[in-house]
C-alpha positions in Angstrom: 0.0 0.0 0.0 2.8 2.4 0.8 4.4 1.9 -2.6 1.1 2.8 -4.4 0.9 6.0 -2.4 4.5 6.9 -3.2 4.0 6.3 -7.0 0.9 8.6 -7.1 2.8 11.4 -5.3 5.8 11.2 -7.7 3.6 11.1 -10.7 1.6 14.0 -9.4 4.8 16.0 -8.8 6.0 15.3 -12.4 2.7 16.5 -13.8 2.9 19.7 -11.8 6.4 20.3 -13.0 5.4 19.7 -16.7 2.4 22.0 -16.2 4.6 24.8 -14.7 7.1 24.4 -17.7 4.2 24.5 -20.1 2.7 27.6 -18.5 6.2 29.3 -18.5 6.5 28.5 -22.2 3.0 30.0 -22.8 3.7 33.1 -20.8 7.0 33.7 -22.6 5.4 33.1 -26.0 2.6 35.5 -25.2 5.1 38.1 -24.0 7.0 37.8 -27.2 3.8 38.1 -29.2 2.7 41.2 -27.3 6.2 42.8 -27.8 6.0 42.0 -31.5 2.5 43.4 -31.9 3.4 46.7 -30.1 6.5 47.0 -32.2 4.5 46.6 -35.4 1.9 49.1 -34.2 4.7 51.7 -33.7 6.1 50.9 -37.2 2.6 51.3 -38.6 2.1 54.7 -37.0 5.5 55.9 -38.4 4.6 54.5 -41.8 1.2 56.3 -41.7 2.9 59.6 -40.9 5.2 59.1 -43.9 2.3 58.2 -46.1 0.3 61.3 -45.2 3.4 63.5 -45.8 4.0 61.9 -49.2 0.3 62.2 -50.1 0.4 65.9 -49.3 3.4 66.3 -51.5 1.6 64.4 -54.3 -1.4 66.7 -53.9 0.7 69.8 -54.0 2.6 68.5 -57.1 -0.7 67.7 -58.8 -2.0 71.3 -58.2 1.2 72.8 -59.5 1.0 70.6 -62.6 -2.5 71.7 -63.2 -1.6 75.3 -62.9 1.3 74.8 -65.3 -1.0 73.1 -67.8 -3.4 76.0 -67.6 -0.6 78.5 -68.1 0.6 76.5 -71.2 -3.0 76.6 -72.6 -3.1 80.4 -72.0 0.3 80.9 -73.7 -1.1 79.2 -76.8 -3.8 81.9 -77.1 -2.7 84.9 -79.2 -5.0 87.3 -77.3 -3.5 86.4 -74.0 0.0 86.9 -75.4 -1.0 90.3 -76.6 -2.3 91.2 -73.2 1.0 90.1 -71.6 3.0 92.0 -74.1 1.0 95.2 -73.4 1.0 94.7 -69.6 4.6 93.5 -69.0 6.6 94.9 -71.9 4.6 98.1 -72.7 4.1 97.0 -76.3 1.1 98.2 -78.2 -0.3 97.7 -81.7 0.0 100.3 -84.4 -2.4 103.2 -83.9 -2.9 102.4 -80.2 -1.6 104.4 -77.2 -0.8 102.9 -73.8 -2.5 104.6 -70.9 -0.4 104.9 -67.8 -2.0 105.1 -64.4 -0.2 106.4 -61.4 
């Protein structure tokens, strides 16, 4: 009878040890997983900031490109070129006089 009781106790101690090791493994794994998740969240925030900065640059470039295209279209219009020549260079057509305002 005493041997049966001793076997149950040693078997129970081994089970507890294995359970403790298993729990330690799980806790370490979950700690590593949490560390990895928080690191990735930090990287994601930094990437989102970079993305918004670059998106702003793209929007500004698009607006500038549209303004340049509009300027090109205007420069192909002879009437606009005549207005620029009169305004900026003081050039006038034959028979016209430029009016100067103070």
